N, C-alpha and C positions, 0 to 999 in steps of 0.2 A: 368766472367761467362763462364762456360763450353759450348762448341759448337761443333757440328758435321757438320757444314755447308760446310766445305771444303773436307769432306770425299767423296771418289769416289762413295760409295754406296748411299750416300744422294743426290749426283748430278745426279744420273742415271735418264734418261729422263722419264721413265715410272712412277717412284715415283714422280717426279716433276709434271707430268701431273695430277696424282691423288690428290696431295696436292693443286694444283691450282684449281681443280674442287670443292674440298670440303672445301675451305676456302673463307672467305669474304661473303658479302651479309647476315650478321647475323649468320654465322656459323663458328665454329673453329674446326679444326681437327689437332691432334698431333700424331706423332709416339710414341708408348709406348712399354715398356717391353724389350724383349730380344734383339731387334736390337740396342736400345740405350745402354743397359747394355754391350753387346759385343763390341760395338764401343768404349766405354770408357775403356774397359779392353784390347783392342788390339786384340780381337778375331774376326775372320771372321763373318760377318753379314749374316744370312740366311733369314728366313721368316721375313716379315715386317708387324707388326700389328699396327692398328691405333685406336685411341679413338676420338670421335666426339660429339659435342653438337647437331648435326643434328639428327633428328629422322630417322629411317630406310627408310621411304617413301621418305624423302628428299634426303638421300644418293642415293637411287635408281634413283630418277629423275635427279639428277645432273650427276650421272655416265652416264646415257643414253644420256643426252644432250651433254656430252663431247665425245661421241662415244665409251664409254667403256661398258663392259657387267656386270651388277649387278646380283649376284646369292644370293638368300635368304637362306644362309646356316644355320642360327640360328636366324631367324627373331623374334621368341618369346622372345629371350634374347637380341634383338637389334643388331644382327650381320648380316651384308651383306658383301659378298666377292665381291670386285670390281676387275674384270679382265681387265688388260690393256695390250694389245699386247701380250697376252698369259701369263702374270705374275699376279698371284693373290695377292691381298692385303685384309686382313681381317679388316673390319671397324665396330667398335662396339660403339653404343650410350652410353654416360656416364650413369652410373647406380648407384643405391644405393640399398642395400639389405633391403627388408621389413621383410622377414622371410627366414631363411636358414635351410635346413635339408639335410645335406650331399651334394651330387652332385647337387641336385636340390635346387633352391632358387626362392622365389617370389621377383621380382625386380621392381623398377619404374625407368623410364628414368628421366634424369635431365641435368643440365648444370653446376654443381658444381664440379670443377676439384679436389678439396681437398677431397670431399666426395667420388669421384670415386677412388682416390688413396688409401684412407683408407680402402676400401673394398678388396683390393688386398692382396696377401699372404705375400710376402717378399719385403723388402725395395729395394733391387737391381732390382726387377722386376716392380717397380712402378715409374720409371723415364720416363719423357716425353721429346720429342724434338718438338719444334713448327715449324711453316712454314718456319722460317728463320734458323732452325737448333740449336736454343738456347736450352740448356738442362734445364729443370724445375724439381726441386726436392722438393717435398712437404712432404716427410716422412723420410728424412735423408739417402737416398740411396747413395748419392755421397760419404759421409764419410765412409760408409760401403764398397763401392767399393775400396776406398783407402786402407783400412785395410783388405780387402778380408773377411769381416764378413757377414755371411748368417744369417739374423735376421728377425723374423716375424714383421709385422707392428702392432703396438699397443701391446695388450696383447697376448702372444703366445697361451695361453689356449683358448682364444676366437677364434683366427684364426683356431686352430686345431679342436675345437668342431663344427665349421661351416662345416668342411669337413675333416674327419680323413685321407684322402689321403695326406693331407698336411704334415703329419709326414714323409712319404716317399719322398715327394718333398723337405722337409727340408734337408734330408740326400743326396738326389740326387744333389741338388744345392751346397751342401757342397763339394760333390765329384768333381764337375766341377769347382767351383769358390772359395771355402773356403780355408782359411789359418789358421794355428795354431789349436786351439781347437774350436769345435763348440760352438755357442752361448749358455751360461749356461741356460738362461730362455727357449730357444727352446728345449734343452736337457731334462730339468725337465718336461716340459709340454708333451714332447713325451713319457717319461716314465709313467707319470700319466695317459695318455689317450691311451696307446698302444693297449689296448684291443679293442678299437674302430676300429682298422684295421680289426678285425674279421667280422665286419658288412659290409665291402666293397665287391663289386663284384670281382670275381677272375680275370676277364679281366683287371680291373683297377689296381689291385695289380701287376700283371705280367707286364703290359705295363710300369708301373713306375719303377719296379725293373729292367727290361731289359734296360731301359734308364740309370739307375744308373750304371749298369754293363758295359755300353758302354763308361763311362768316361775314360780319359787317364789313370788315376790311382785312382780306387775306393777303394784302400786298407784302407785308413784312415776312410772313411765313413763306410765301412763294419765293421771295428773294433769298431766304436762307436755304430753302430746298434747292434752289438753283445753284447756290454757291457750294453746297455740299455734294452736288451731283445726284441727289435724290430725285429731283424733278426730271432729269434726263432719263432716268430709269423708268419712272412711272408714266411720263408724258414725253417721249423722245421727240415728238412733233414740235415741242417748244424750243428745242436746243438752238436752232438757227433763227427761229422766228422771234423769240424773246418775250419778256413779260413787261416791257416798258409801257404798254398801253393800260395796264391795270390801275395805276394811281389815278390817271385821268378819268377812267370809267367809274371808279369809286367816287370821285369828286362829283361827277355828273349825276350818279345815282342819288347822292345826298342832296344836291342842288334841286333836282327835278322831282324828288320823291319816288324814284323808281324802286320797285321791289327787287332786292338782290336776287339775281338769277344765275345759278351756277353755270348754266349752258351759255349764257351771254358772256360770262367771264372766261369760260373755256374758249369761246370763239375769239376772244381778244388776244389769246396767247398761242393760237395754232394757225397754220397757213390755211387760207380759205380755198383749198383745192379739193375737189370732190374725191379724187383717188386717195389722197392722204387721209381725208376725214372718214371715208368708207373703211379704210384699213384700220383706223383708230377705233371706230365704232365696233368693228368685228373683234378686234383684239380685246377690248375692254368689256365686251358683252353688253353694249348699250341696249336699252329697251327699243322696240320699234319706233316709238314716239321720239325718243332722244336721237336715234339715228336719222330719222326723217327730218327732224328740225335742223340738225347740223348740215345735212345734205342740201336742204332748202337754203340755208345760209350760204353755202358754197356756190349754189347755182344762181343766187340773186346777183343782179348787175350792180356795179359800183355807180352810185348816183351823185351827181354834183350838187352843190348847195343851191345852184341857180335853177335847178329843175322846176318846170312849171307844174302847177297843181294838176292840170289835165294829164300831163305826161306821167306824173306819179300814179294817178288813178289807173291809167292804162297798165303801167308796170305792176301795180298791186294785183290787178285782175289777172294778168298773164302769169306772174311768178308766185303769187301767194303773199299773204301779209306777213307771216312771222319771220321768214328768212330776210325779207327786205327790211323789216323793222329792226332786226338785229344789225344789219349793215348800217342803217341810218343812225342808230344809237352809238355805234362805234365811231362812225364818222363825226358825229356831234361831239362826243367826248374827246376825240383827237383834236378837233378844231379848238375846243375850249382850252385844252392843255397848251396848244401852241399860242393861243391868245394870251393866256396867263404868262407865257414866257416872253411876251413883248411883240409877237407877230401881229402887226396891225391888220393885215389882210384876213387873218384868221378870225378876227372879231366879227366881220361881216359874214364870213363863211359859217361861223357858229350860229348866227342869227338865222341864216337860211336853213340850216339843218333843224333848228328848233321848229320852224314853220312846217317842215316836211315831216318831222316826227309826230307833231300834233295832228297833222292831216292823216298820217298812216294809222295812228292809234285810234282815231275816231271812224276810220273807213270801214264800211261793211260791204261785203261783196254783193253787187246787184244781181238779180236773176234775169237771165235772157228772156225777153218777152215772148218769143216764139220757140216752138220745139219741133223735133222731127215729125211728130204726129201732125202738126199743123201743115207741114209741107206735103205730107202724104194726102191729107184731106183736100189740099189744093189741086191734087191731080197728078203728083209725081209718084211714079211706081216705087214701092219699097225697094231699097238697094243702095249701092254706093253713091248714086247721084243725090240722094237725100242728104247724106252727110256732107257732100261737097257744097250743096246749096246752103245748108245750115251754117257751115264754116264761113262761107262768103257773107251771109247776113250778119253773123256774129262779128266779123272783122269790121263791117260798116257800122254796126252798133257801138263797138268799142271806140272806133275812130271818131264817132260823134260825141264822145265823152258820155256815152250811155244815155243820150237824150232821145234817140229814136224810140218811139213807143210802138206798141203792137200794131196800130193802124199804119204807121209809116213803114214798118218792116213788111207788113202784108202787101202794101203798095209796091214795094221793091221786089218782093217775091213775084207778084203779078207781072211786073215789068220783065223780070228774068225769064219767066216762063213764056211770055209773048216773044221775047227776043229769041228764045230757043226755037219757038214755033216758026 
């Protein structure tokens, strides 16, 4: 029998305290889902969720008695978050669906572990570890972990029609954990029910898509999403632009140690046009920061590999760092991909982009040495003329590669004023 009893995460004292409090005296609580899956696949364990035969009121009472803080985060669905010494554990009473309609479902509490397992989405997400760390598999998840198969529990069509977001979850988990080809039944059901994705809220679609794009290598999942038409529904902007830049970007990320960035990967597969990206950001309910970054990317100029350092510094100052850096990284990854394909000119191009990316990454925006207040103090009446003079001085400062200091700019201000006089 598989066990996680000796794993350091399982032995952690706060987890042990929660398990002690919620087991025995007629109640059983098991760890379920991602923690068990990751432990068996040799992947670091993050959040730890639990399933229990105890009803929420009993979970709350036991947690309080043990000196822990219960928080009713989803009490109507049987979920209580137990906080032990600052660490949260989500504890949910065993459930069975009475009626499902998308994200919402009518459930009843129960004590049947098999029934609880069968209502979950994927086999690798329905593994339990009991109080002693023994792994309990009621749906064939262990075999699927061995073969890296991402498979729906029971009938794929049934699982998907319960909540169409499970189509995206299917591809997301394939991106993170799948090997070979995606499960055939899951693919066919995803194709048949892909239009159901149109009924989902934009926030749910973007949240799931962003998680998928954060996988170490989402290229195979994106390819299958494109072939099944799922990608066209969730990201129609990619339909004519394509996803061919993704493998080169993943290779560059690995080579240079770049942290995987879902928005950079998104930028690689959508047209860099502000109107299209603004529409996309609105449709998917991007955060303000996400929207601004994508629009900064769209507004950034295309930079050649032979661009001089001084030119790049001026562009960075004028257009901002993040959008330009996204452009440069995509140009670098594209040049490296062409070089790997035998394009001799692309080798030198890639070297040029390496230089520019390094410069952009280390660049910090300098502060203009003089201000509008300095111009007013020099005798210029407050008003539009101050802004005009300041803009003229700033242009000169930028064109000097930011080398003109406060004294030099003051001298130029003095010359401007004398010229006007």
